[in-house]
N, C-alpha and C positions, 0 to 999 in steps of 0.2 A: 634193572639188571641185578640178579642175585649172584653175588660173587662168593667163591669158596676156594680156599687154599688147602690142599690135602697132601699128605705124605705119599709119594709115589712108591709103589711096590714093584717087585720084579716083573710082574705081568704088565706093568705100565710102561716099561722101557721101550717096546715097539711104538707106542703112542708118542713118546718123547722124540724118538727118531723121526716119526712121521711129521710132527710139528716142526722140528728143525729143518726137514727137507722142504717144508712149505714156507718157512720164515727166511732162511738164509739166502736163497736166490734173490729175494726181493730186497732184503735189508743190505746185502753186501754187493749188489750188482754194480754200483758205481764206485766201489772201494777196492775190491780184489777181483781177479779173473774168475770166470766160471770153472776153470781147471783147479784153481786154488780152493774155491768153495767146495767142490766135490772132494778134493784131497782131504780137506779139514773135516767135512762131514763123515767121511769114512774113518778118519783117525780118531774122532771124538764121539761119534754117535753109533758106531757099530754096537750091536746088543752085547757082545762079549766084553767090549771095553767098558760100557756103562755098568754091566753086571759086576765086573772086577772092582770098579770104583765104589759101587754100592756095598758089596759084600766084604771087600778086603781092604779098602783104603779109607773107609769112614765117610765117603761122600754121600750127602743126602740130596735127594731130588724131590721137589715139591711141584705139584701141578696147580695151575690157576684155572678155575672153571667159572664160566659165566652161563647162568641158566642151564646148568648140567652139561655144558659142552667145554671140552678142554681147549683153552685159548692161549696158554703159555706155560712156561716152566722156569724153575730156578734150581741151581745146584750150588752147594757150598760144603765146606768142611773146615775143621780146625787145621791150622798150619801144622805140618809134620815137625817143624823146627821150633815153633813157638805156640803152645796151646792157648795163649791169650790173644792170638790173632785168628780171625775167621777169614778164609779165602772164599770170595764169591766167584765161582768158576763160570757160571752161565746164568743169564737172565734174558729171556726172550718172550715176546708176545706177538701173536699173529698180526700182520700189518693192518687189517681192518679194525683192530681193537687198540691200536697205538694212539697216542696223543689224547688219552682219556683219563690220565692219572693212574692207570693200572700198574705201570712200571713203578711208580712211587709207592703204591700199595705193596708190591712185591719187595721193594727195598725196605719198607717199614717192617714187613714180616721177617726179613733176614736180620734186621737190626734187633728185633725182639728175640729171635733165636740166638743170635750172638750173645746178647745179654744173659739169656738163660743158661748158656754154656759157660759163662764167666769170662767171655772174651772182652777185650778192651778196645780192639781195633778191627776194622774190616778192610781188606785190600782186594783190589781187582785189577785186571788188565783190560784196556779198551783200545781198539784201533784208533789211531790219531785222527782219522777222517770219519769216524763213526758219529753221526748226529746224536746218538745216545749219550755221548760225553756230556752234553749240556744237561741231560736229565740227572746224571750222577752229580754234577757240580751243584745243581739246584737242590739236591737231596743231601748236601753236606759233605760230599767227597772233595778232596783236593788232589791236584796232580803233584806227585812227589818224585817221579822219575820218568825218563824217556828211555825205552829199550827197543832193540830190534833183534828178534830171535829167529834163528834159522830153524825151521820146523821140518826140513827134509824136502827132497825132490825139487830143490831150487826155490822153494817158497820161504817167505819171511813173514813174521808178524811184527809190524811197526806200531808199537803200542805206547800208551801212557800207563804207568802204574798209578792208581788212585787209591786214596785212603780216607777213612773217616774214623773218628773216635766214638766209642759207644759210652753213653752215660748209663751206668748200671743202675737198675731199679732196685731199691732197697725195700 
């Protein structure tokens, strides 16, 4: 399998939304309700939302391709309050490609990007019941906090905040 990670462009945003709509219902079906899945997809993956993140908020989206087919994506940005912290916003892979080490490859990619930006830490939020938590722990992240955030319409995100330290390459 030939893997490639490419920087997403504005014209790739509909493809990222398409991937999210294929991934989320499978990955979150036993964690949150279908109504919350749809609410969050609309809130996070509407093209105008991602466009604003990309153009105005400094969020970067990268696509993971296997044999020239988009199979996943990641998004991240420097923290608005601490430029030495990179926030990993999203990391998703199509279910048929999961459990093959591809998530670890995306995490390694983000770690390299963080180091190139001069960041010392990466933080992320993950649902407390998401099996992906184990992948983060295996890749050097530690749970540092437990949070429950009201995201509107009666929905909550019951998450762990996880963190890892970046070893800067000299």
